[in-house]
C-alpha positions in Angstrom: 98.4 33.8 -0.4 99.0 33.1 -4.0 100.8 35.6 -6.2 99.1 37.3 -9.1 101.0 35.5 -11.9 100.1 32.1 -10.5 96.5 33.1 -10.0 96.2 34.5 -13.6 97.7 31.2 -14.9 95.1 29.3 -12.9 92.0 31.5 -13.6 90.8 29.5 -16.7 91.0 26.2 -14.8 89.4 27.8 -11.8 86.5 29.2 -13.8 86.0 25.7 -15.4 86.0 24.0 -12.0 89.2 22.1 -12.8 91.3 22.9 -9.8 91.6 20.8 -6.7 89.7 22.2 -3.7 92.7 23.6 -1.9 94.0 25.4 -5.0 90.5 26.6 -5.8 90.2 28.1 -2.3 93.6 29.8 -2.7 92.5 31.4 -6.0 89.1 32.5 -4.4 90.9 34.0 -1.4 93.3 35.9 -3.6 90.5 37.2 -5.8 88.8 38.7 -2.7 91.9 40.7 -1.9 93.2 41.6 -5.4 91.3 44.0 -7.6 93.7 43.5 -10.6 93.1 39.7 -10.6 89.3 40.3 -10.1 89.4 42.4 -13.3 91.3 39.6 -15.1 88.6 37.2 -14.0 85.9 39.6 -15.2 87.6 39.8 -18.6 87.9 36.0 -18.9 84.2 35.6 -18.0 83.3 38.2 -20.6 85.4 36.5 -23.3 83.9 33.1 -22.4 80.4 34.6 -22.8 81.2 36.2 -26.2 82.7 33.0 -27.5 79.8 30.9 -26.3 77.3 33.2 -28.0 79.2 33.2 -31.3 79.4 29.4 -31.2 75.8 29.0 -30.5 74.7 31.4 -33.2 77.0 29.7 -35.8 75.8 26.3 -34.7 72.2 27.3 -35.4 73.1 28.0 -39.1 74.5 24.5 -39.6 72.1 22.1 -41.3 72.6 18.4 -41.3 
């Protein structure tokens, strides 16, 4: 099982689908067991959503 520090370092890449299958499975397995890392994942997903919404709303204001 992966340690929390390693999982937290890999979460962004994991969420983006950038990890190889074996490392992705290790992160997924760790998240099933670790509530602290699940919370970190939730926070990253929330941040990603906020950034995406801001970028989309700002892009709508740009005229070419």
